[in-house]
N, C-alpha and C positions, 0 to 999 in steps of 0.2 A: 184350646184354652190358653189364656194369657194371664200372667201374674204381674201386676203393676205395684210399685212401691206406694205406700199410703200417701206420701206427699205429692206424688205425680198425678194421681187420678182421684184422690179422696178415698173414702171407705167403701170399697167395693169387694165383692166376692171374687174368688179366683177365676171363675168362669163367667162368660158373658152369654146373654141371650142371643139367639140367631140374629144376624144383622148387625152385630157389634155394639148393641146397646147394653151398657153395664147394669148389673143388678145391685141394688143397695145391700150392704152386708146386714145380716140379722145377728143380733146379740143373743148368744145362747141363754137359755132360761136360768141356768145356775148363776151366770154372770149378772143377769138382771136382778136376781134375788140378792146377791152380794152387794150390788150397788144400792138396792133398797135398804138393806141393813145398815150400810155405811151412812146413808141419809138419815135413818132413824137414830143412829148414834149421835150424829151432829145435832139433830133436833132435840134429843134428850139432853144433851149438854147445854143447849141454849135455854132449855126449860128448867135447868137446875135439877134434873132427874139423874141420880147417880147409879141407879140399877133398875132394870125391868126384868121381872122374873115371872115365869108361867108354871103353874102346877095344876094340871088338868084344865078346868074351866075358870080358874082363878088367876088374875094378873095382878102383880104387886109392883107399884111404881114408887121407889124410895127417893125421897127428896133430899137435896143438900140441906143440912140443918140450918144454914145461914141464908137460905134463899129469901130474897125480898119479895114475899108474897103478900098480896092484899087480902087479909083474912075475910073481908066483907064479900069477896067474890066466891068464896068456897061454898056456902050454902046453896046459891042458885045453880052452881055447877053440879053439885050432888043431886039436887032436885031434878035437873034436866036428864039424868040417867035413870030416873024412876026406880030407885032402890037397888040398882046394880052397882053403884059406886059408893064407897065408904071412905072417909078420911080419918086417919088415926093421928092425933096430935101428940106424939110421944117424943122422946129425946131426939130420935131421928124420925121425922114425920113421913108418912107414906099414905098412898091411896091404894085401895083394893077394888078391883073391878071383877064382878062375877058375871061371866058370860052364860046367860041362860038360854039363848037361842029360841026365844018364844015365837018370833015371826020369821017369815022367809027371808026378809032383808037381812036380818042378823045372821041367819044361817049361811047366806051367800057371801057375807063379808069375810074376807080373808083375815088371818091373824095379823099380818103386817099392816093391812089397812086399818084394822081396829086399833092397833098400837099407835099408829100415826095420828089417828083422830084423837085418842086420849092424850097423847103428848102435846098436840096443838091446843087442846082444851086446858091442860095443866099450864102450858105456857101463857095462856090468856090470864092466868091468875097473878102473874108477876106485876109488880108495881112499875109503872111507866117511868123511864128515866127522864129526869128534868134537865134540860139544857142549862148549863151555868155560863153566864156571860160575864167575862172578866173585863173590867174597865181599867 
């Protein structure tokens, strides 16, 4: 067994396969999940979502109250979720998603994948930034 510094040989495990061929390192499952969660936090921030909460089969996505959302895009988004997504236009607006798991695809979808999809869909509601050209 040989141990090489990361900079010298790249990301490889401590041991090598017979014949001296290095094996690529595997990221532990918990580390992968933490990286996914960090990515979701960054995505939520870019979508102006200040909180994501889960209670059983209900997911609540709280929006930043001053988010620049195009309100005309909300009804088509809600319709695309066929009754599983509701928008509440309160002082602090939020979406509620009800995971009903009617079909096999929904059952197989992990919570992190579901949250990522919903955050991307919510992000699509934002008004596009217009480039300002100064002369």
